[in-house]
C-alpha positions as CSV (number, residue, x, y, z in Angstrom):
1,M,-17.9,-54.0,-20.5
2,A,-21.5,-54.2,-19.3
3,E,-23.6,-51.4,-18.0
4,F,-24.2,-53.5,-14.9
5,S,-22.5,-56.5,-13.4
6,L,-24.4,-58.8,-11.0
7,H,-22.4,-61.3,-8.9
8,V,-24.1,-64.0,-6.7
9,R,-22.6,-65.7,-3.6
10,L,-24.1,-69.0,-2.8
11,D,-25.1,-70.8,0.5
12,A,-22.7,-73.8,0.8
13,D,-25.5,-75.7,2.7
14,E,-27.9,-75.3,-0.2
15,C,-25.7,-76.0,-3.2
16,D,-22.3,-77.2,-4.6
17,P,-19.5,-75.0,-6.0
18,G,-20.3,-76.0,-9.5
19,D,-24.0,-75.0,-9.3
20,A,-23.4,-71.3,-10.1
21,E,-23.3,-71.6,-13.8
22,S,-26.4,-73.7,-13.9
23,L,-28.2,-71.2,-11.7
24,L,-27.2,-68.1,-13.8
25,E,-27.3,-69.6,-17.3
26,P,-31.1,-69.4,-17.7
27,Y,-30.9,-65.6,-17.3
28,A,-28.3,-65.2,-20.1
29,Q,-29.9,-65.4,-23.5
30,P,-28.1,-64.8,-26.7
31,D,-30.6,-62.3,-28.0
32,D,-30.9,-60.5,-24.6
33,A,-29.1,-57.7,-22.9
34,V,-27.8,-60.3,-20.4
35,T,-24.7,-62.4,-20.9
36,L,-22.8,-64.9,-18.7
37,G,-19.4,-63.5,-17.8
38,S,-16.5,-64.2,-15.4
39,A,-14.6,-62.0,-13.1
40,D,-11.6,-62.4,-10.7
41,V,-13.3,-62.5,-7.3
42,D,-11.7,-63.1,-4.0
43,A,-12.7,-66.3,-2.2
44,S,-14.8,-65.9,0.9
45,S,-13.3,-66.3,4.3
46,N,-16.7,-67.6,5.4
47,P,-16.8,-71.4,4.8
48,D,-20.6,-71.3,4.5
49,V,-20.4,-69.2,1.4
50,I,-19.4,-70.2,-2.1
51,V,-18.0,-67.5,-4.3
52,P,-18.4,-68.4,-8.0
53,E,-16.4,-66.9,-10.8
54,E,-19.5,-66.5,-13.0
55,T,-21.3,-63.2,-13.2
56,L,-24.2,-61.8,-15.2
57,E,-23.3,-58.8,-17.4
58,I,-26.4,-56.8,-18.0
59,D,-27.1,-53.9,-20.3
60,D,-30.7,-53.1,-19.4
61,V,-32.0,-51.8,-16.0
62,D,-35.3,-53.6,-16.4
63,A,-33.5,-56.9,-16.8
64,L,-31.2,-56.1,-13.9
65,A,-34.2,-55.3,-11.6
66,E,-36.0,-58.5,-12.6
67,I,-33.0,-60.8,-12.1
68,Y,-32.0,-59.1,-8.9
69,T,-35.5,-59.5,-7.4
70,D,-35.7,-63.2,-8.6
71,L,-32.3,-64.1,-7.2
72,Q,-33.0,-62.5,-3.8
73,D,-35.9,-64.9,-3.3
74,R,-33.9,-68.1,-4.1
75,Q,-32.9,-70.3,-1.2
76,E,-29.5,-71.2,-2.5
77,V,-28.5,-67.5,-2.9
78,Y,-26.5,-66.1,0.1
79,D,-26.4,-62.6,-1.3
80,V,-26.3,-60.6,-4.5
81,S,-23.8,-57.9,-5.4
82,L,-25.0,-55.4,-8.0
83,W,-21.7,-54.2,-9.3
84,G,-18.3,-55.5,-10.0
85,P,-15.1,-54.9,-12.0
86,A,-17.0,-55.1,-15.3
87,S,-19.6,-52.5,-14.3
88,E,-20.0,-49.1,-15.9
89,R,-22.8,-48.1,-13.5
90,F,-23.3,-48.9,-9.9
91,P,-26.8,-49.5,-8.4
92,V,-27.5,-49.7,-4.7
93,P,-30.8,-50.8,-3.2
94,V,-32.2,-48.2,-0.8
95,E,-35.4,-48.3,1.3
96,H,-37.8,-45.6,0.0
97,Y,-38.0,-43.7,3.3
98,A,-34.2,-43.0,3.2
99,L,-34.2,-41.5,-0.3
100,Q,-34.8,-38.1,1.2
101,Q,-31.3,-38.3,2.7
102,L,-29.8,-37.7,-0.7
103,P,-29.0,-34.0,-0.9
104,D,-28.6,-34.0,-4.7
105,P,-31.0,-36.5,-6.2
106,D,-30.5,-35.2,-9.7
107,R,-27.1,-36.9,-9.7
108,Y,-28.8,-40.3,-9.7
109,E,-31.2,-42.4,-11.7
110,F,-33.9,-44.2,-9.7
111,Y,-35.7,-47.5,-10.4
112,A,-38.4,-48.8,-8.0
113,L,-38.1,-52.5,-7.3
114,D,-41.2,-52.8,-5.2
115,G,-43.2,-50.8,-2.7
116,Q,-40.3,-50.6,-0.3
117,V,-37.0,-50.6,-2.2
118,T,-35.6,-48.4,-5.0
119,L,-32.4,-48.9,-6.9
120,V,-30.3,-45.7,-6.8
121,I,-28.2,-45.9,-9.9
122,C,-24.8,-44.1,-9.8
123,D,-22.6,-43.3,-12.7
124,S,-19.4,-43.5,-10.8
125,R,-17.8,-45.3,-7.8
126,M,-17.5,-41.9,-6.2
127,D,-21.3,-41.3,-6.4
128,L,-21.8,-44.8,-5.0
129,E,-19.7,-44.1,-2.0
130,Q,-21.6,-40.8,-1.6
131,V,-24.9,-42.7,-1.4
132,R,-23.4,-45.1,1.1
133,R,-22.3,-42.2,3.3
134,E,-25.5,-40.3,3.2
135,V,-28.1,-43.1,3.6
136,P,-28.3,-44.8,7.0
137,A,-26.8,-48.3,6.8
138,A,-30.1,-49.9,7.9
139,A,-31.7,-48.5,4.8
140,L,-29.1,-49.9,2.4
141,G,-29.9,-53.3,0.7
């Protein structure tokens, strides 16, 4: 089980269903903290979105942040989920201005992605849900 699990959904207008592995494979290196994995994921009800079975299993927060930032900028990527069934920790992107909404910041680890967004890293699903309740929806990435 990886510390983090990153799952990508693809824009059907920009790529084919088989493109997920070729998109993710360059990030997975045998010597790295990143491996290509698979997970049982429900198909999307949106016909414009391709839901691949491939995931990236990541054991390093620096690698997670770099890959997440890179994938967010790719045209063929519809969206990126930062956790999944293989995750041990659960990051959620939060706009900097909303971090003050967290009443107990010592419960979390923080990793700044850029000048506007920070990953709030939760150690449990319960903590993840707490962040989602306390931070305004507009500030969640």
